[in-house]
N, C-alpha and C positions, 0 to 999 in steps of 0.2 A: 417438070414438065408442063406442057401445053394442055389444058385441061377442053375437051371438046363438050362434054355432057354437064358438068360440075357446077357450072354459073348458069344454066338452064332450071338448075333444080331446088326450087324455093316452097319446095313440100313433096309429102307420097307420091300426091297427083301429076306433080312432072316428071318423078320415078318412072312411074307407067308407062309414061308415053313413049320410054327408049324401049326401042327391041329388045326383047329377051337376048337374042344372042350377044349384044353390045354390052351386059350387066359386069362382065367381067372387065371391060374398059372403065367403067363407075366407080368399081369396088379400088381397082388400081388408085384411080384422080384420088378419090376419097383416100386411101392411106398415104398418096403422097402429103396431101394439104395436111391430113392428121399429124404426121411428122414434120412438116416446115411448120405450123402455128405451134406443135405444143415446144420443140425445140428452140422458141424462141419465149414462152410463156412461161414451160412448165406444166406440169401434169400427170395424170393416168394414160400413161403409152401402151404399154404391153397390153393391156386388157383389151381394149377396143380395138387395135390390129389385129388379134386374133377375133374379131368376132365380128368384122367387116361383111363378109360375103352373108351369115345370119344374117344382120341387122338390114341386110338390101335386102334378101329374099322375105323376111318379112316383113314385111312396109310393101313388097311388091305384089304380096299375096295378101294381104288382110285389110281391110276399109279402114283404116285409122286416122283422124281416130275417135270414129265410132267403135270398130273393134278396138280392144285394151289388151297395150302391151305393158307388162309389171316386170320391170327389170330387178334384179335382187342386186343389193351392193350399189349400182350405177356404175362402178369404174371403169365396164364394158358400153358404154353410152353414148360416147363423144361422138360418133357415126351418127346413133340417131338423132343429136343434137343437130347437127348439121345436115341430115336430110329432111328435116322438119322446120323448117323456115328460120335455122339460127346460122347459115351459113355465114355471111355478113360479121354477124357479132361474136362468131366463134373465138376471133383472138385476143377477147376481153373476156375468157373463161376463168375461173378460178379470180379475177381482178376484182378490187375495191368497186362495188357498182357494178359488175360486167358479170355472165353467165355462171351461173354454179356447176361445180365441176360434178352434180350429179342431178338424175332429174328431180325435180320440183314443181307442186301441180300449178305453183304460182305462177313460173313462166311459161308454160304452154299447154296448151288443151291436150299434147300428145304426150306429156308425161303426168301418167293419170296416179302415181302414186308417189308422195316422197320416200327412198332410200338414201340408205350410204351404210347403213349397221346390217350384214348378211342376217340374210334367213326370213326374212318380211313376206318373201315377193307371192310365195303359194298362199299362205294364209291371207295377203291382200286380194289378193288374183279371185279366192274362193267365195271372199265376201262379195266381190262385186258380180261373182256368175248366181250367187244365191240371190243378191239384188235384182241383176236380169231376172232372174225367172220370177220371183216374187211379185213386178210390176210386169209381166208378158210382153217382155222384151226380147230383141233377138239379133243378140253383137254375139262377137268372138272374144275370149278372153282368153291370154296369151301370159303364161309366167316363165321367164328368163331366168336359169338357177344356173347360176356356174356348179360343179360336182366338188368342188371346195364347201361351199353354201349347204350341202347333204348333213355335214358334220351338225349344223347347227340345231339342235334338239329343236327347234322352232318348227323348221323345217320341214323337218320330219311329223312332228304336229301336225303341221297340216297336209301332208301327207294321206297318215291316216285318217284325218274327217273326209278329206277329197274322195278318197278312197270309197269310205262310208256313205257319201253324201250323194257320190255318185250323176257329179253335176258333168254334164258338157265343157271342157276344160283341157287346153293344152299346155301340158311343160316340156318346153326348151331346154332338157340338160345337157348345156354346154360345157362339155370335158374336154378340160388343157391340162388336166393332172397338175395345176396349179389351184395356189388362193392368192396370196402373197407372197408366200417360202412353199416350196414343194409340199401338195399333199399330205398326211399321215391318216392311220387308221385301217379299221377293216373296211369300210365302204369304199374308200378309196382304192384297195384291193380287189372287192368287188366289183369296182366298175372296169378296174384294169383286166381282168379277169374277161368281161364281157367284151372288150375292146381287142383281145388278141384271143379271142377261143369263139371261132365264126362256123367252128365243125357243122354245129347242129342246120343252121340256116344251107350248106351246101348239104347236105345230108338231105332233109326235106325237100330241097330241087329235085336230087337226082330220083328219089323213092318216087316223086308227083312222075315223073320225063318217062318211067321205068313201067308203072304202073299205066298209065294213059297210054302208053305202046302197045299193051295185049289187047290185040282184037276184041270187041264185044264186051271181054271182060272188064275193062281196063278202069272204067268210073267203078264197076264193082268192087275191085280189088281196091282200090282207092281208099271206098270208103272204112272197107276194111283192116286195110293196115294204118288209120289214122290212131288209131289207140297206140301201136308198136312205135310209129312217129312223134307222138307224141312222147312220151316215156321215154323218147331219147334225151329229150331235153333236159331232164335233170341229171343225167349222166353227163351231156356235153354241152349245157348251158349252166353253170354254177346258181344256185340260188333262186334265180327266177322272181327276184322281188317285188319286182313292181307289179307282175300280172297276177303274182297270190295275193296282192291288197287292191286288187280290183282296178288297174289299169292295163290298155294295152298298151305294148313296148314297142315301138318302133327304132333300131337300130342297131350297131351304132351307123352313123351316116357319115361322108367326108362334108363339114363343117365350112371346106374352102372350095366347094365345088359348087359351086349357085345354081345349076342344076338340077342335081341330085337333091337342092334342097327344096328348091320348086315344086320336083314334083313330087315328094317326098307331103312337103304342107298342103301340097293340094287335093293329096289323095286322105288324109289326116283331118284336116280341118273343119268338117264336117260331124267328124266322128260321134255319137252321140256319148258316148263316155268318157269319163278321163283318161288321156291320153300321153303316156311320156315319150317325147322324141330326143337320141339321143344322140346327139352331134359334138364329133369329135374333132378340135381344131387344137392350133399351136399357139400360143401366150406369144405375141411380138411377133406374128408372122407379116412377111414383109418387109420388114426392115432387119436386117442381119443383124444387128449387133445386141437390139432388144431377143431375135429366136438365139442367141448366142447364151445372153447375160437377163434371162428374163422378172428375175428378182431385182435384177439391178434397174432394169427399164421399165417397172412398177408403177411407181411415182419418179417422177422426176423432172430435177430443176431445168434451166437453160442448158442446152449443147450444143455441139457443134455435128450437122447430120453427116459431113463426110468421114468422122472421126468416131464419131462416137461420145467424142471427150465433154465432160460438163464444166462449163461457166463458171467455177467458183471461186470464190477469193479464199485464202489462206487462212483458214479460222485461225483465231489469236488464244485460243483455249478449245481445252475438249467438249464434246456435248455432255449434258445432263447424262443421257443414255449409253453412251461409252462409257463414263466413270463409273456408274452404276455397275454393267458389264461386268469391266475390271475390279470395282470392289466383292462384287459378290463372289468371282473366282477368288480373290484370295483369302476371304472370307470360310470359302468352301474348303480349301487348301487347310485351314486349321483345324474345323471342325468338322467334320465326317458326316453329321446330323442335315447338313445344309444341302437343300432340294432346290432347284429350280424349275418353275415351272409357266408354260405361256400356253396361249388360247392362239394358234396359229400365225403367232407372231413372232417368231425367234428374233428374225432381224431387225425387226423396229423396234423391241424392247432392251437387244443389246446384248442376248444371250446366244448369240453365234460360237463366241470361243468359249463359254462355259460348256456347252452343248461339246464340244472337240473335245478341253479336257475332262467331261464328269461325265459321259454319256452315260452311266447310266443312275444318274442322276438328275437328269435331264428328262421333261416330259413335256411335248407339243399333244395337248390333247383334239388340235384340230380347232374350230369357232364353238366351240361349246363352254362358253366362261362360267354357267353355273354348275357344269361338271367338275370345272378346273377349282374353283373354290370350296365344293366339298370333299374332292379329293383330296387336297393338300389339308383340309379339316380330319380326314380318315390318316391320312401321313404323320398329322400330329397327332392323333390320338397314341398312338404307338413308339411316338418321341422324338420323331424327328422333329426338323427345323425348317418347314415348306418359305418357299416365297415364291408367290403369284404377283409374276412379273404383268401387266397390263395395262393398258389407256385408261387413262381417267372414266372418258367416255364408255367404255365397253364394261367396265367393271358395275355401272348400273344394270347391267342386263342381268347383277348374279346379286342383285339385291338381296332376294330373300335367303339364300344363300349365306351369305357374310351375315344377313342379323341371326338365321334359325339356327344354322349350324356352329359359325364361327364364334360367335358372340355368345351366346346361349350356352355353350360349352365352355366357351372362356380361351379356345383354343389357340395354341402360339404360333400364329399364320402370319406370317410379315405380305402385307401387299402394298407393292411399288408400284405407284402412278405415275407413269408416263404421261406426258403431255397434259398437266395440271394447268388452267389459266387458260387464256386464248390461244389456239392453235394457227388462227392465220387465214391459209386458204382453202380449207377444206372446208372451215364454217359451223353454221349451229350443228351438225349432228356428231361433228368432234371437239368443238370446242370442250374443255374439261374444268367448266363452271361449277360443278354441283356439289362433289364431292366433298366440299368442307361442310354442305349441310345434311347431307344422307347420311354422311360418316360418324360426325360429331353429335346426332339425334341419337346416336344406339350405345348403350351401356357396356362400358368394361373396355371401349377398344381406346387405343392411344393413336393419336394423329400429328401426324409433325410435317414440317415443309421446311425445307434446308435455304437459308440465305444465297450460299454459291455450293460451288464441288465441292468442295473442301469438307462444308457440314453436312452435303450428301454422306458422305463418306460414313461422316460417326455416328447420322440416324441413321444407317442401314446399320451399325452393327448393336447400336442401342435397340432399334427392334429386334431382332434376334435375341436380344435378355432380356424383354418382355413376358413375362409370365400370365400371355393372351393377345389377342389380337392387337396388330399394330400395324399404321399403313405411315407410308411418308411417300408427300405429293410432289412435286417438282416438273420443271417447266418444259416446253420443245425448245433447241438449241441449244446453242453454246453456254457455256458457265462465263464464269467471271474473270478467269484470267489468274486467279490466287495461287498463291502457296498452298500443298497440298503437306498434312502434318504426314511423316512416314509411319506412325502406329495410330489406331484407332481408338476413341476415346468415347466411353460410355457417356453420354449425358445426362443430367439428373430430369429424370422424367417430371414435366409441367414447370421446370424454371425455365424462365429467359432471359436473354441478355441484354445489357443497356452497352450501349454503342456511344451514346451522346449524352451529356447533360446539359441543360434548360432548362432558365428557371419561366416560363410561361404557359406552356405547352406542352405535350407528352403524344409524339407520334408510335402510335404499338404497330407495326408493322409485321407482317408476317410471306415468309419466303420472297419469293422474286419481287415482292414491293419495297425489301427492306434495302438496297442500294437505290430505287428511286430515291424512297422518306430522307434516306441520308444526304443525298445532293437538293434535294428540296431544303433541307435543315439549312444547308448553309446559305441558299437562297433568301430564304426567310431570315436570317442572322442581319443580312447586308440592311433589312427591310426594319431591323429593331425586332422581332421576332425571335423568341429562343425558345429556340425545339428538347427536349432529350427525346431523343429516340430507341427504340426497343427492340429488337427480336423477338419475337413471340415464342419463334420456336417450334410451341407444340398449342394450335386449335384445341388440343383435349389430351390431358386435363389442363384448363388456363392456369396462368402462377397470379391467381387469385390475390396473392399477399400483398406483390408489387400492384398490381395493377386498382386496388382499393387505396392501396398507398398515392399512388400518382394521380388519382382521384382527388383526393382530400389536398392532394398541394396544389395543381393544376388550374388555370382560369379552365380549359377545358381538352379531352381527349381526343385524337384523329383514332379512327382504324383504318387501314390498309392493308387490302387482300384482292389478289387476283381469282374473285368467284363473286358468286352475286351477291347481292345484298339481301335477299330473300333468305333469313335464315342462317347466313352463314357469321363467321367468326368475328365482325363488328356485332351483330346482333347479339351473338351469346356474350359479348364484354358489356352490351347495356343491358341483358338481363342479369346477370351477375350485379352490376351495380343496383338494379332495381331488387332487387331482392336482399339485398344488403343493405338498403335503404340509406344508399350514399348521393346526395343529390350533387349531381353534374350535367354538361351538355356534353354529348359525343357526336363527332363529326365521324359519318362512316363513309369510306371512300372505297366504292367496289363498281363491279359492274351492274347496269341496272337491271331490274327484273322484266326485261325484255330478251328476245329472241337477235340473237349479235349475229350479224354478219360473217359473210367470208370478207376476207383482207389481209394485208400486211399485218402483222403485229405490231408493227411500232405505229402504224399509222391508226388500226385501233387503240390501241394506249392513248393515244392521243386524243383521239376521239371523245372518248370515256375519262378523262382525265385521271387516268392511270401512271402519267410517265412525272418527271420531277415538277415540269413546269403543269401541268395540272394539279398536279397536289398543292402548289404553293397558291397556285388560282384558288382553290376551293377552302385552301386555308385562309386567305387573306377575306376573302366574300364572306367566310362561318365567323372570321372573327369579329365585321363589323355589325352583323347580325345578333351575335350572342351578346346576351345582356351579361354585365360589369358584375363580378360575385363582389360584393363588398367586405367581406371579408380577406379577401386578396388582394395584394399590391400587382396591377396590371401592367405596369409600368408604360411603353410606348407602343406595344399592339394594338389601341386602337388609334394613332395617329393619323389624321388626315390627309 
């Protein structure tokens, strides 16, 4: 497509120079550019395609960045980035050093709030509206929320508070009947009934016309009939939840009609009370493949635009997610107590097959991680074995429930934490770097991390036998391609595995760091450094006996983990040795205690010394700095 307007739009001010009747052309150009770029670099496609006209209308109507637009999650904000001065940099999106895939305050003044986890828009926007009024300022605040976002408890808390405070604020409900997976729950059904139940609006218009047509008495009859018309709402529109909560409700309106959007926004922008504008859109709009398969094209890798086929090298091994899903199905076949729970991520957590095979034992609770955990505890209280499949970064949202409900009640709930460690292009909001800290701090929980996909199967089986809460965290991406044992094995709780013997040092590696540590040990051997390599398996409980013995025997210990160094596995090993009063040195290899940017995982692993070469380099440097323990023969470790 040859672009007529897009090259001239470097800000919303430039957008406003486009004649209103030409805005559909701008939307078409934006869609074409969006598909062209994302097909080359990957990213979140379907959501942004669906919100194209809405984004154009918002920036055409409001005076951004003075007026504040707060996006929920941010999957739908790519067009927003293009329109706000980042068009030329858009091909760098989600690449190391490039644009973030989500709104980020440090990236642009038009990004008013950092997002990426669902449910924050209304609360954040309400804070801005209150601050505006306290400071005597005058600007508009708009929260753009997906219909799936309303299943997040925090969004409902924000609605409740906004309805009470009655602040001037606009909530755009972008309703495409999807989150990442299809929406579930009563709220989704309520919105669907609104969309398909327009009888009230038609009745109201007809009654008004009839009353006003009566000579002289028309206005009086209209006033008298208002109570009758309003009472019809309860019959013809189910719930009226928003109006009952103190909002003016407008809609539903066609989210792909720029004219309709502009007319409605112009009418409601200065409403003194909080207002909900219900906008109906189609996820993937404008790209046929994404319209037909919105889940598949939610987040994409490189693909061919003409066919929609993804450019993906054949996997040499199944993904950890797929192995988990298959193993859970096998275990559920043998044990009818096994239940699977997810929070709007059935495909992302590998539970689609489970949902098909065991529909009565599968529960997608929507974007409601807190509820998912406590719901699972309730199931466990009645003798079932629930498995909560959730991304590591999202379990953070239910930390109180993990403590208060699962741990304090010693409930046998299994937490399957996908995306543990560095996840790549989604960046800081999605890196699973903190689970080893926030889980191992809790009493009575078992925390595991498999070295490969075969061990993942055994850990899942083991977790289901634990008489209390248990968690296993595994990385994003494909496994190691190891042979799979035909039968499940129960691992001894708290016992590590010795993979390689060496007399100088010991590397205690956890989960995804085991194979890089083995490779590093081979390189160290060539340098005259002989390393024992331990597959720790358990972050809690630690194999205390083995760790203490190694500390007494080796020149120093090395811990390796794909998590933050602040309070993680290595910190717990150091605390153990200090408590046992064992004098030794420990080199902790972990992710540094800072915000980790987005970028390809292999690049970030290398940057932070989490690959084999990085481990070797860190050990060599530490060996030269570490004082020699006189009671041990150090051999050639300190050769110049």
